[in-house]
N, C-alpha and C positions, 0 to 999 in steps of 0.2 A: 711451647720449646722443647724441643729435638733432645732427645739425648746425646748425640754428638754436641752440641751446641753449648751444651750442659759441662761439658768433657773440654771444650775449651775454654772454656770460663774460669766454671771452676779451678778445674784441673789438670791444665796442657798438659802435654807430654815433655816438653821442652823443661816447663819446672817442676818436674818428678823424678828429674833424671837421676839425683843423689837423693842422699840421707834425709833431709834438709830440706824443702825449699825455703828461699831467699826471703819469703814476708816473715818467716818462722825467726830467724835470725834476727831483721830490722825489729822484729816484738820485742827479742830479747836485749837487744842495742837499746830499747827504748823512746821508738823513732817511728814508731807504727802510725800515729794521726799525720804528718808532716808526710808519711811514702803515700797513706789512703788518702789524701790528702790531692796531693802533684798529681798520682795515678788517677783519679777522677779528672781532675783537670784535664789532661791528655787523650783521655778517651772521651770527653766529652767537646774536646776543643776539634778532635778529628774526624769523628764520625762518618760525614758527610762523603767522607776521602774514602770512605772504603766501599771494597765490592758488596761488604754485608754490616751497614749500618747498625743492622737492630745488634748484631753483637759485641759490637765497643760501647752500645749504650747497656746491655747486658754484663758487661768487664766494668764497666763508673758504676753501677748499679751494685757489683760483687763489692769493688772497696767500700762505696757509702756503707752498705751493713754492716761491714768486720768495723768500719769504722765508729757507727751508732755501737754497736757492741762493746767496743771498747773504751769508747765514754763512760756510756754510763755502768760497768765494771769498773773507771777507775774514776769516777765522776766526785768530787769534793764538794762540802755548800759554799755557795756562789760565795761568801762571806771571808772565805780562806784561798777564796785563787791568788797565787800571786801573782797581782795588776802589772808589774814588771814583764812578769814570761808575755804576758800578751801583748804588753806592746811593743816588746824584739818580734815577735812573730808578725806584729802591721806592717811594722817596719823593714823586718824581711821581705811583707808581699809583696808592697808597693814598692821595692826596687827593684825585684822582680817582674812587677807590673811595668817598669821603666824601661827595663832594660830590652822585656820583650820587646814595649812599643819601643824600640829603636833601632832593635833588630829588627822587625819583619812589618815593621808602620801599626799601626793602632786605628 
């Protein structure tokens, strides 16, 4: 991995022009998990259409690493998980998948 690729993956110039990165805001609002999952899916879905597919795979990996760290930091014992929350997340993912397939074919 070259230094320029690392910057493009972890700190692209257009992400760091302000005082905070968008992901810092997202984390502060408690939506980091969904944000990371969405970006992982986005980068994995389109990497083959890019001039530099490895760069998008590296970006997906960067979000996966961030998600893993977030889950490790916030993980609760399984018995304490809010099953209603996860049922709702599953329902939302199913709806999003169905809408995607309807719009783009699947």
